PyMOL Python script that loads the backbone (N, CA, C, O; Angstrom):
from pymol import cmd

cmd.read_pdbstr("""\
ATOM      1  N   MET A   1      26.935  61.393 -60.334  1.00  0.00           N
ATOM      2  CA  MET A   1      26.225  62.249 -59.981  1.00  0.00           C
ATOM      3  C   MET A   1      25.782  63.732 -58.876  1.00  0.00           C
ATOM      4  O   MET A   1      26.460  64.303 -58.021  1.00  0.00           O
ATOM      5  N   ARG A   2      24.809  63.905 -59.212  1.00  0.00           N
ATOM      6  CA  ARG A   2      25.207  65.303 -58.353  1.00  0.00           C
ATOM      7  C   ARG A   2      24.102  65.310 -57.095  1.00  0.00           C
ATOM      8  O   ARG A   2      23.004  64.775 -56.940  1.00  0.00           O
ATOM      9  N   ALA A   3      25.299  66.559 -55.921  1.00  0.00           N
ATOM     10  CA  ALA A   3      24.820  66.028 -54.757  1.00  0.00           C
ATOM     11  C   ALA A   3      23.654  67.721 -54.355  1.00  0.00           C
ATOM     12  O   ALA A   3      23.795  68.805 -54.921  1.00  0.00           O
ATOM     13  N   MET A   4      22.863  67.472 -53.521  1.00  0.00           N
ATOM     14  CA  MET A   4      21.797  68.914 -53.828  1.00  0.00           C
ATOM     15  C   MET A   4      22.066  69.596 -52.006  1.00  0.00           C
ATOM     16  O   MET A   4      21.112  69.709 -51.237  1.00  0.00           O
ATOM     17  N   PRO A   5      23.070  69.858 -51.728  1.00  0.00           N
ATOM     18  CA  PRO A   5      23.145  70.480 -50.339  1.00  0.00           C
ATOM     19  C   PRO A   5      21.511  71.289 -49.998  1.00  0.00           C
ATOM     20  O   PRO A   5      20.754  71.988 -50.673  1.00  0.00           O
ATOM     21  N   SER A   6      21.494  70.788 -48.684  1.00  0.00           N
ATOM     22  CA  SER A   6      20.073  71.231 -48.082  1.00  0.00           C
ATOM     23  C   SER A   6      20.247  72.991 -47.711  1.00  0.00           C
ATOM     24  O   SER A   6      19.539  73.746 -48.377  1.00  0.00           O
ATOM     25  N   GLY A   7      20.875  73.402 -47.007  1.00  0.00           N
ATOM     26  CA  GLY A   7      21.195  74.200 -46.967  1.00  0.00           C
ATOM     27  C   GLY A   7      21.287  74.513 -45.211  1.00  0.00           C
ATOM     28  O   GLY A   7      21.566  75.371 -44.374  1.00  0.00           O
ATOM     29  N   SER A   8      20.972  73.558 -45.341  1.00  0.00           N
ATOM     30  CA  SER A   8      20.741  73.283 -43.539  1.00  0.00           C
ATOM     31  C   SER A   8      21.968  72.617 -42.726  1.00  0.00           C
ATOM     32  O   SER A   8      22.374  71.510 -43.081  1.00  0.00           O
ATOM     33  N   THR A   9      22.706  73.461 -41.361  1.00  0.00           N
ATOM     34  CA  THR A   9      23.610  73.245 -40.875  1.00  0.00           C
ATOM     35  C   THR A   9      23.905  71.760 -40.377  1.00  0.00           C
ATOM     36  O   THR A   9      25.085  71.414 -40.314  1.00  0.00           O
ATOM     37  N   SER A  10      22.830  70.799 -39.994  1.00  0.00           N
ATOM     38  CA  SER A  10      23.064  69.898 -39.342  1.00  0.00           C
ATOM     39  C   SER A  10      23.726  68.812 -40.152  1.00  0.00           C
ATOM     40  O   SER A  10      23.381  68.822 -41.334  1.00  0.00           O
ATOM     41  N   SER A  11      24.552  67.917 -39.825  1.00  0.00           N
ATOM     42  CA  SER A  11      25.549  66.577 -40.796  1.00  0.00           C
ATOM     43  C   SER A  11      24.547  65.676 -40.759  1.00  0.00           C
ATOM     44  O   SER A  11      24.884  64.682 -41.403  1.00  0.00           O
ATOM     45  N   ARG A  12      23.312  65.556 -40.230  1.00  0.00           N
ATOM     46  CA  ARG A  12      23.191  64.464 -40.556  1.00  0.00           C
ATOM     47  C   ARG A  12      21.215  64.518 -41.084  1.00  0.00           C
ATOM     48  O   ARG A  12      20.163  63.922 -40.854  1.00  0.00           O
ATOM     49  N   THR A  13      21.763  65.680 -41.899  1.00  0.00           N
ATOM     50  CA  THR A  13      20.522  65.930 -43.011  1.00  0.00           C
ATOM     51  C   THR A  13      20.520  65.627 -43.885  1.00  0.00           C
ATOM     52  O   THR A  13      21.383  66.012 -44.674  1.00  0.00           O
ATOM     53  N   THR A  14      19.279  64.522 -44.343  1.00  0.00           N
ATOM     54  CA  THR A  14      19.660  63.486 -45.662  1.00  0.00           C
ATOM     55  C   THR A  14      19.136  65.064 -46.304  1.00  0.00           C
ATOM     56  O   THR A  14      18.547  66.008 -45.777  1.00  0.00           O
ATOM     57  N   SER A  15      19.783  64.768 -48.002  1.00  0.00           N
ATOM     58  CA  SER A  15      19.614  65.393 -48.981  1.00  0.00           C
ATOM     59  C   SER A  15      20.014  64.280 -50.174  1.00  0.00           C
ATOM     60  O   SER A  15      20.787  63.322 -50.203  1.00  0.00           O
ATOM     61  N   PRO A  16      18.876  65.039 -51.377  1.00  0.00           N
ATOM     62  CA  PRO A  16      19.493  63.931 -52.178  1.00  0.00           C
ATOM     63  C   PRO A  16      20.277  63.835 -52.977  1.00  0.00           C
ATOM     64  O   PRO A  16      21.088  64.761 -53.008  1.00  0.00           O
ATOM     65  N   VAL A  17      20.418  62.908 -53.827  1.00  0.00           N
ATOM     66  CA  VAL A  17      21.437  62.829 -54.577  1.00  0.00           C
ATOM     67  C   VAL A  17      21.279  62.089 -56.282  1.00  0.00           C
ATOM     68  O   VAL A  17      21.360  60.896 -56.577  1.00  0.00           O
ATOM     69  N   LEU A  18      21.095  62.974 -56.965  1.00  0.00           N
ATOM     70  CA  LEU A  18      20.318  62.847 -58.119  1.00  0.00           C
ATOM     71  C   LEU A  18      21.623  62.165 -60.019  1.00  0.00           C
ATOM     72  O   LEU A  18      22.650  62.639 -60.505  1.00  0.00           O
ATOM     73  N   VAL A  19      20.966  61.261 -60.309  1.00  0.00           N
ATOM     74  CA  VAL A  19      21.867  60.528 -61.223  1.00  0.00           C
ATOM     75  C   VAL A  19      21.028  60.439 -62.362  1.00  0.00           C
ATOM     76  O   VAL A  19      19.805  60.308 -62.409  1.00  0.00           O
ATOM     77  N   ASP A  20      21.995  60.543 -63.421  1.00  0.00           N
ATOM     78  CA  ASP A  20      21.533  61.097 -64.722  1.00  0.00           C
ATOM     79  C   ASP A  20      20.103  62.053 -64.659  1.00  0.00           C
ATOM     80  O   ASP A  20      19.217  61.883 -65.497  1.00  0.00           O
ATOM     81  N   GLY A  21      20.005  62.908 -63.747  1.00  0.00           N
ATOM     82  CA  GLY A  21      18.757  64.448 -63.377  1.00  0.00           C
ATOM     83  C   GLY A  21      17.730  63.058 -63.015  1.00  0.00           C
ATOM     84  O   GLY A  21      16.670  63.045 -63.641  1.00  0.00           O
ATOM     85  N   VAL A  22      17.958  61.999 -62.132  1.00  0.00           N
ATOM     86  CA  VAL A  22      16.671  61.798 -61.034  1.00  0.00           C
ATOM     87  C   VAL A  22      17.020  61.036 -60.005  1.00  0.00           C
ATOM     88  O   VAL A  22      17.595  59.949 -59.953  1.00  0.00           O
ATOM     89  N   VAL A  23      16.479  61.946 -58.966  1.00  0.00           N
ATOM     90  CA  VAL A  23      16.460  62.069 -57.540  1.00  0.00           C
ATOM     91  C   VAL A  23      16.843  60.328 -57.427  1.00  0.00           C
ATOM     92  O   VAL A  23      15.885  59.626 -57.752  1.00  0.00           O
ATOM     93  N   ALA A  24      17.666  59.826 -57.157  1.00  0.00           N
ATOM     94  CA  ALA A  24      18.183  58.318 -56.554  1.00  0.00           C
ATOM     95  C   ALA A  24      18.657  57.705 -55.194  1.00  0.00           C
ATOM     96  O   ALA A  24      18.662  56.516 -54.873  1.00  0.00           O
ATOM     97  N   ALA A  25      18.950  58.507 -54.661  1.00  0.00           N
ATOM     98  CA  ALA A  25      19.355  58.671 -53.356  1.00  0.00           C
ATOM     99  C   ALA A  25      19.491  59.471 -52.431  1.00  0.00           C
ATOM    100  O   ALA A  25      19.614  60.637 -52.808  1.00  0.00           O
ATOM    101  N   GLY A  26      19.523  59.279 -51.200  1.00  0.00           N
ATOM    102  CA  GLY A  26      20.038  60.723 -49.975  1.00  0.00           C
ATOM    103  C   GLY A  26      21.118  60.213 -49.621  1.00  0.00           C
ATOM    104  O   GLY A  26      21.559  59.076 -49.790  1.00  0.00           O
ATOM    105  N   TYR A  27      21.652  61.352 -48.973  1.00  0.00           N
ATOM    106  CA  TYR A  27      22.944  61.336 -48.073  1.00  0.00           C
ATOM    107  C   TYR A  27      23.127  61.626 -47.146  1.00  0.00           C
ATOM    108  O   TYR A  27      22.066  61.922 -46.594  1.00  0.00           O
ATOM    109  N   ALA A  28      24.138  61.772 -46.389  1.00  0.00           N
ATOM    110  CA  ALA A  28      24.556  62.145 -45.143  1.00  0.00           C
ATOM    111  C   ALA A  28      25.994  62.999 -44.893  1.00  0.00           C
ATOM    112  O   ALA A  28      26.471  63.266 -45.995  1.00  0.00           O
ATOM    113  N   VAL A  29      26.550  63.338 -44.162  1.00  0.00           N
ATOM    114  CA  VAL A  29      27.853  63.700 -44.353  1.00  0.00           C
ATOM    115  C   VAL A  29      28.121  63.482 -42.583  1.00  0.00           C
ATOM    116  O   VAL A  29      27.325  63.975 -41.783  1.00  0.00           O
ATOM    117  N   SER A  30      29.182  62.788 -42.183  1.00  0.00           N
ATOM    118  CA  SER A  30      29.243  62.718 -41.154  1.00  0.00           C
ATOM    119  C   SER A  30      30.731  62.431 -40.865  1.00  0.00           C
ATOM    120  O   SER A  30      31.400  61.894 -41.748  1.00  0.00           O
ATOM    121  N   ARG A  31      31.486  62.873 -39.260  1.00  0.00           N
ATOM    122  CA  ARG A  31      32.936  63.023 -38.882  1.00  0.00           C
ATOM    123  C   ARG A  31      32.802  63.034 -37.380  1.00  0.00           C
ATOM    124  O   ARG A  31      32.224  63.646 -36.482  1.00  0.00           O
ATOM    125  N   LYS A  32      33.682  61.985 -37.589  1.00  0.00           N
ATOM    126  CA  LYS A  32      34.570  61.237 -36.322  1.00  0.00           C
ATOM    127  C   LYS A  32      35.446  61.547 -36.103  1.00  0.00           C
ATOM    128  O   LYS A  32      36.351  60.976 -36.713  1.00  0.00           O
ATOM    129  N   LYS A  33      35.811  62.532 -35.211  1.00  0.00           N
ATOM    130  CA  LYS A  33      37.579  62.822 -34.866  1.00  0.00           C
ATOM    131  C   LYS A  33      38.449  63.361 -36.663  1.00  0.00           C
ATOM    132  O   LYS A  33      38.455  64.510 -37.103  1.00  0.00           O
ATOM    133  N   ASP A  34      38.941  62.391 -37.202  1.00  0.00           N
ATOM    134  CA  ASP A  34      40.147  62.514 -38.078  1.00  0.00           C
ATOM    135  C   ASP A  34      39.116  62.091 -39.417  1.00  0.00           C
ATOM    136  O   ASP A  34      39.421  62.299 -40.592  1.00  0.00           O
ATOM    137  N   VAL A  35      37.841  61.457 -38.956  1.00  0.00           N
ATOM    138  CA  VAL A  35      37.200  60.439 -40.877  1.00  0.00           C
ATOM    139  C   VAL A  35      36.728  61.622 -41.200  1.00  0.00           C
ATOM    140  O   VAL A  35      37.190  62.639 -40.683  1.00  0.00           O
ATOM    141  N   ALA A  36      35.933  61.646 -41.927  1.00  0.00           N
ATOM    142  CA  ALA A  36      34.566  62.487 -42.734  1.00  0.00           C
ATOM    143  C   ALA A  36      34.725  61.248 -43.738  1.00  0.00           C
ATOM    144  O   ALA A  36      35.681  60.967 -44.461  1.00  0.00           O
ATOM    145  N   THR A  37      33.285  60.479 -43.532  1.00  0.00           N
ATOM    146  CA  THR A  37      32.223  60.232 -44.754  1.00  0.00           C
ATOM    147  C   THR A  37      30.635  60.241 -44.629  1.00  0.00           C
ATOM    148  O   THR A  37      29.643  60.486 -43.942  1.00  0.00           O
ATOM    149  N   LEU A  38      31.202  59.754 -45.900  1.00  0.00           N
ATOM    150  CA  LEU A  38      29.331  59.946 -46.746  1.00  0.00           C
ATOM    151  C   LEU A  38      28.866  58.918 -47.005  1.00  0.00           C
ATOM    152  O   LEU A  38      29.422  58.020 -47.638  1.00  0.00           O
ATOM    153  N   GLU A  39      27.533  58.903 -46.449  1.00  0.00           N
ATOM    154  CA  GLU A  39      27.147  57.675 -46.585  1.00  0.00           C
ATOM    155  C   GLU A  39      25.660  58.064 -47.219  1.00  0.00           C
ATOM    156  O   GLU A  39      24.930  58.986 -46.854  1.00  0.00           O
ATOM    157  N   ILE A  40      25.350  56.785 -48.613  1.00  0.00           N
ATOM    158  CA  ILE A  40      24.597  56.954 -49.012  1.00  0.00           C
ATOM    159  C   ILE A  40      23.526  56.216 -49.209  1.00  0.00           C
ATOM    160  O   ILE A  40      24.042  55.103 -49.104  1.00  0.00           O
ATOM    161  N   GLU A  41      22.211  55.984 -49.455  1.00  0.00           N
ATOM    162  CA  GLU A  41      21.345  55.289 -48.748  1.00  0.00           C
ATOM    163  C   GLU A  41      19.940  55.516 -50.819  1.00  0.00           C
ATOM    164  O   GLU A  41      18.972  56.201 -51.151  1.00  0.00           O
ATOM    165  N   PRO A  42      20.730  54.549 -51.398  1.00  0.00           N
ATOM    166  CA  PRO A  42      19.344  54.542 -52.713  1.00  0.00           C
ATOM    167  C   PRO A  42      17.691  54.366 -52.565  1.00  0.00           C
ATOM    168  O   PRO A  42      17.047  53.615 -51.833  1.00  0.00           O
ATOM    169  N   TYR A  43      17.366  55.111 -53.306  1.00  0.00           N
ATOM    170  CA  TYR A  43      15.930  55.019 -53.063  1.00  0.00           C
ATOM    171  C   TYR A  43      15.377  53.455 -54.199  1.00  0.00           C
ATOM    172  O   TYR A  43      14.347  52.785 -54.116  1.00  0.00           O
ATOM    173  N   HIS A  44      16.471  53.336 -55.103  1.00  0.00           N
ATOM    174  CA  HIS A  44      16.145  52.087 -55.820  1.00  0.00           C
ATOM    175  C   HIS A  44      17.354  51.285 -55.896  1.00  0.00           C
ATOM    176  O   HIS A  44      18.266  51.773 -55.228  1.00  0.00           O
ATOM    177  N   LYS A  45      17.608  50.358 -56.415  1.00  0.00           N
ATOM    178  CA  LYS A  45      18.438  49.671 -57.148  1.00  0.00           C
ATOM    179  C   LYS A  45      19.643  50.499 -58.217  1.00  0.00           C
ATOM    180  O   LYS A  45      19.272  51.202 -59.157  1.00  0.00           O
ATOM    181  N   LEU A  46      20.746  50.326 -57.964  1.00  0.00           N
ATOM    182  CA  LEU A  46      21.905  51.291 -58.548  1.00  0.00           C
ATOM    183  C   LEU A  46      22.654  50.090 -59.350  1.00  0.00           C
ATOM    184  O   LEU A  46      23.133  49.121 -58.760  1.00  0.00           O
ATOM    185  N   SER A  47      22.701  50.255 -60.698  1.00  0.00           N
ATOM    186  CA  SER A  47      23.649  49.759 -61.616  1.00  0.00           C
ATOM    187  C   SER A  47      25.294  50.025 -61.040  1.00  0.00           C
ATOM    188  O   SER A  47      25.761  50.956 -60.383  1.00  0.00           O
ATOM    189  N   ARG A  48      26.032  48.573 -61.687  1.00  0.00           N
ATOM    190  CA  ARG A  48      27.450  49.026 -61.004  1.00  0.00           C
ATOM    191  C   ARG A  48      28.073  49.969 -61.412  1.00  0.00           C
ATOM    192  O   ARG A  48      28.968  50.506 -60.759  1.00  0.00           O
ATOM    193  N   GLY A  49      27.667  50.368 -62.684  1.00  0.00           N
ATOM    194  CA  GLY A  49      27.953  51.954 -63.356  1.00  0.00           C
ATOM    195  C   GLY A  49      27.748  53.099 -62.114  1.00  0.00           C
ATOM    196  O   GLY A  49      28.444  53.751 -61.336  1.00  0.00           O
ATOM    197  N   GLU A  50      26.767  52.960 -62.351  1.00  0.00           N
ATOM    198  CA  GLU A  50      25.809  54.437 -61.205  1.00  0.00           C
ATOM    199  C   GLU A  50      26.199  53.988 -59.883  1.00  0.00           C
ATOM    200  O   GLU A  50      25.811  54.751 -58.999  1.00  0.00           O
ATOM    201  N   VAL A  51      26.869  52.947 -59.474  1.00  0.00           N
ATOM    202  CA  VAL A  51      27.177  53.415 -57.990  1.00  0.00           C
ATOM    203  C   VAL A  51      29.429  54.082 -57.808  1.00  0.00           C
ATOM    204  O   VAL A  51      30.104  54.848 -57.120  1.00  0.00           O
ATOM    205  N   ARG A  52      29.631  52.975 -59.095  1.00  0.00           N
ATOM    206  CA  ARG A  52      31.164  54.092 -59.139  1.00  0.00           C
ATOM    207  C   ARG A  52      30.870  55.221 -58.823  1.00  0.00           C
ATOM    208  O   ARG A  52      31.290  55.913 -57.896  1.00  0.00           O
ATOM    209  N   GLU A  53      29.676  55.554 -60.080  1.00  0.00           N
ATOM    210  CA  GLU A  53      29.659  56.732 -60.466  1.00  0.00           C
ATOM    211  C   GLU A  53      29.259  57.751 -59.247  1.00  0.00           C
ATOM    212  O   GLU A  53      29.661  58.914 -59.217  1.00  0.00           O
ATOM    213  N   VAL A  54      28.599  57.296 -58.462  1.00  0.00           N
ATOM    214  CA  VAL A  54      28.175  58.016 -57.004  1.00  0.00           C
ATOM    215  C   VAL A  54      29.366  57.776 -55.983  1.00  0.00           C
ATOM    216  O   VAL A  54      29.652  58.664 -55.180  1.00  0.00           O
ATOM    217  N   GLU A  55      29.947  56.770 -56.007  1.00  0.00           N
ATOM    218  CA  GLU A  55      31.575  56.567 -55.208  1.00  0.00           C
ATOM    219  C   GLU A  55      32.620  57.874 -55.849  1.00  0.00           C
ATOM    220  O   GLU A  55      33.187  58.828 -55.315  1.00  0.00           O
ATOM    221  N   ASP A  56      32.538  57.381 -57.197  1.00  0.00           N
ATOM    222  CA  ASP A  56      33.911  58.472 -57.301  1.00  0.00           C
ATOM    223  C   ASP A  56      33.505  60.429 -57.356  1.00  0.00           C
ATOM    224  O   ASP A  56      34.234  61.417 -57.270  1.00  0.00           O
ATOM    225  N   GLU A  57      32.030  60.258 -57.534  1.00  0.00           N
ATOM    226  CA  GLU A  57      31.528  61.855 -57.551  1.00  0.00           C
ATOM    227  C   GLU A  57      31.909  62.273 -55.586  1.00  0.00           C
ATOM    228  O   GLU A  57      32.588  63.208 -55.161  1.00  0.00           O
ATOM    229  N   GLY A  58      31.364  61.468 -54.984  1.00  0.00           N
ATOM    230  CA  GLY A  58      30.673  61.338 -53.798  1.00  0.00           C
ATOM    231  C   GLY A  58      32.100  61.465 -52.675  1.00  0.00           C
ATOM    232  O   GLY A  58      32.211  61.827 -51.504  1.00  0.00           O
ATOM    233  N   GLU A  59      33.081  60.956 -53.734  1.00  0.00           N
ATOM    234  CA  GLU A  59      34.528  61.317 -53.014  1.00  0.00           C
ATOM    235  C   GLU A  59      35.479  62.567 -53.133  1.00  0.00           C
ATOM    236  O   GLU A  59      36.413  63.068 -52.507  1.00  0.00           O
ATOM    237  N   ARG A  60      34.850  62.767 -54.107  1.00  0.00           N
ATOM    238  CA  ARG A  60      35.095  63.993 -54.853  1.00  0.00           C
ATOM    239  C   ARG A  60      34.633  65.775 -53.838  1.00  0.00           C
ATOM    240  O   ARG A  60      35.327  66.741 -53.520  1.00  0.00           O
ATOM    241  N   PHE A  61      33.058  65.416 -53.633  1.00  0.00           N
ATOM    242  CA  PHE A  61      32.551  65.938 -52.643  1.00  0.00           C
ATOM    243  C   PHE A  61      32.477  66.224 -51.295  1.00  0.00           C
ATOM    244  O   PHE A  61      32.224  67.251 -50.665  1.00  0.00           O
ATOM    245  N   VAL A  62      32.848  64.707 -50.888  1.00  0.00           N
ATOM    246  CA  VAL A  62      32.614  64.519 -49.479  1.00  0.00           C
ATOM    247  C   VAL A  62      34.334  65.253 -48.937  1.00  0.00           C
ATOM    248  O   VAL A  62      34.306  65.792 -47.830  1.00  0.00           O
ATOM    249  N   ARG A  63      35.340  65.259 -49.478  1.00  0.00           N
ATOM    250  CA  ARG A  63      36.728  66.096 -49.873  1.00  0.00           C
ATOM    251  C   ARG A  63      36.676  67.722 -49.592  1.00  0.00           C
ATOM    252  O   ARG A  63      37.432  68.439 -48.935  1.00  0.00           O
ATOM    253  N   PHE A  64      35.367  68.049 -50.422  1.00  0.00           N
ATOM    254  CA  PHE A  64      34.810  69.432 -50.423  1.00  0.00           C
ATOM    255  C   PHE A  64      34.552  70.003 -49.550  1.00  0.00           C
ATOM    256  O   PHE A  64      35.052  71.084 -49.242  1.00  0.00           O
ATOM    257  N   MET A  65      33.143  69.001 -48.548  1.00  0.00           N
ATOM    258  CA  MET A  65      32.737  69.652 -47.715  1.00  0.00           C
ATOM    259  C   MET A  65      33.541  69.436 -46.076  1.00  0.00           C
ATOM    260  O   MET A  65      33.277  69.920 -44.975  1.00  0.00           O
ATOM    261  N   GLU A  66      34.249  68.805 -46.385  1.00  0.00           N
ATOM    262  CA  GLU A  66      35.302  68.165 -45.242  1.00  0.00           C
ATOM    263  C   GLU A  66      36.404  68.449 -45.497  1.00  0.00           C
ATOM    264  O   GLU A  66      37.089  67.631 -44.883  1.00  0.00           O
ATOM    265  N   ASP A  67      37.240  69.324 -46.203  1.00  0.00           N
ATOM    266  CA  ASP A  67      38.341  69.321 -46.552  1.00  0.00           C
ATOM    267  C   ASP A  67      39.869  69.006 -45.609  1.00  0.00           C
ATOM    268  O   ASP A  67      40.916  68.459 -45.956  1.00  0.00           O
ATOM    269  N   ASP A  68      39.340  69.772 -43.975  1.00  0.00           N
ATOM    270  CA  ASP A  68      40.087  69.737 -43.022  1.00  0.00           C
ATOM    271  C   ASP A  68      40.156  68.232 -42.495  1.00  0.00           C
ATOM    272  O   ASP A  68      40.760  68.149 -41.426  1.00  0.00           O
ATOM    273  N   ALA A  69      39.718  67.130 -42.956  1.00  0.00           N
ATOM    274  CA  ALA A  69      39.775  65.607 -42.499  1.00  0.00           C
ATOM    275  C   ALA A  69      41.396  65.357 -42.580  1.00  0.00           C
ATOM    276  O   ALA A  69      42.303  66.046 -43.049  1.00  0.00           O
ATOM    277  N   GLY A  70      41.378  64.152 -41.961  1.00  0.00           N
ATOM    278  CA  GLY A  70      42.399  63.097 -42.528  1.00  0.00           C
ATOM    279  C   GLY A  70      42.004  61.745 -42.828  1.00  0.00           C
ATOM    280  O   GLY A  70      42.947  60.984 -42.609  1.00  0.00           O
ATOM    281  N   ARG A  71      41.289  61.332 -43.117  1.00  0.00           N
ATOM    282  CA  ARG A  71      40.380  60.418 -43.593  1.00  0.00           C
ATOM    283  C   ARG A  71      39.452  60.465 -44.739  1.00  0.00           C
ATOM    284  O   ARG A  71      38.530  61.194 -44.375  1.00  0.00           O
ATOM    285  N   TYR A  72      39.258  60.097 -45.809  1.00  0.00           N
ATOM    286  CA  TYR A  72      37.507  60.276 -46.447  1.00  0.00           C
ATOM    287  C   TYR A  72      36.746  58.892 -46.547  1.00  0.00           C
ATOM    288  O   TYR A  72      37.337  58.040 -47.209  1.00  0.00           O
ATOM    289  N   GLU A  73      35.977  58.665 -46.200  1.00  0.00           N
ATOM    290  CA  GLU A  73      35.278  57.296 -46.573  1.00  0.00           C
ATOM    291  C   GLU A  73      34.001  58.008 -47.557  1.00  0.00           C
ATOM    292  O   GLU A  73      33.587  59.160 -47.423  1.00  0.00           O
ATOM    293  N   VAL A  74      33.528  57.032 -48.531  1.00  0.00           N
ATOM    294  CA  VAL A  74      32.173  56.383 -49.123  1.00  0.00           C
ATOM    295  C   VAL A  74      31.736  55.065 -48.862  1.00  0.00           C
ATOM    296  O   VAL A  74      32.262  53.997 -49.177  1.00  0.00           O
ATOM    297  N   VAL A  75      30.473  55.349 -48.107  1.00  0.00           N
ATOM    298  CA  VAL A  75      29.616  54.401 -48.171  1.00  0.00           C
ATOM    299  C   VAL A  75      28.062  54.692 -48.669  1.00  0.00           C
ATOM    300  O   VAL A  75      27.209  55.540 -48.406  1.00  0.00           O
ATOM    301  N   VAL A  76      28.206  52.931 -49.977  1.00  0.00           N
ATOM    302  CA  VAL A  76      27.088  53.265 -50.375  1.00  0.00           C
ATOM    303  C   VAL A  76      26.221  52.042 -50.165  1.00  0.00           C
ATOM    304  O   VAL A  76      26.627  50.960 -50.587  1.00  0.00           O
ATOM    305  N   ALA A  77      24.591  52.171 -49.296  1.00  0.00           N
ATOM    306  CA  ALA A  77      24.492  51.231 -48.615  1.00  0.00           C
ATOM    307  C   ALA A  77      23.274  50.321 -49.939  1.00  0.00           C
ATOM    308  O   ALA A  77      22.618  50.905 -50.802  1.00  0.00           O
ATOM    309  N   LYS A  78      23.316  48.641 -49.654  1.00  0.00           N
ATOM    310  CA  LYS A  78      22.747  48.464 -50.818  1.00  0.00           C
ATOM    311  C   LYS A  78      21.242  48.646 -50.555  1.00  0.00           C
ATOM    312  O   LYS A  78      20.951  48.038 -49.525  1.00  0.00           O
ATOM    313  N   PHE A  79      20.257  49.213 -51.066  1.00  0.00           N
ATOM    314  CA  PHE A  79      18.724  48.753 -51.436  1.00  0.00           C
ATOM    315  C   PHE A  79      18.368  47.532 -50.702  1.00  0.00           C
ATOM    316  O   PHE A  79      18.840  46.445 -51.037  1.00  0.00           O
ATOM    317  N   VAL A  80      17.713  47.637 -49.907  1.00  0.00           N
ATOM    318  CA  VAL A  80      16.201  47.044 -49.665  1.00  0.00           C
ATOM    319  C   VAL A  80      15.274  47.367 -50.173  1.00  0.00           C
ATOM    320  O   VAL A  80      14.846  48.463 -49.812  1.00  0.00           O
ATOM    321  N   ALA A  81      14.620  46.747 -51.064  1.00  0.00           N
ATOM    322  CA  ALA A  81      13.324  46.532 -51.287  1.00  0.00           C
ATOM    323  C   ALA A  81      11.625  47.094 -50.195  1.00  0.00           C
ATOM    324  O   ALA A  81      10.503  46.782 -50.594  1.00  0.00           O
TER     325      ALA A  81
END
""", "prot")
cmd.dss("prot")
cmd.show_as("cartoon", "prot")
cmd.util.cbc("prot")
cmd.orient("prot")
């Protein structure tokens, strides 16, 4: 996974997530009190391995983006055609 920050200061901006060099999802970072959440919305069905990869990299990414949060969550939505 490679998250591509949009450069916007809005926390609800959807930015692309690359999986193996292909745009596979969009993401948004949100914060409620002490909890930072990375929400990922796939643009197509991801394999289990791809979901694990996105979750693992997403955990590191949200910790970097919201380093002062007390708790971190990564939520990968199910793809619905």
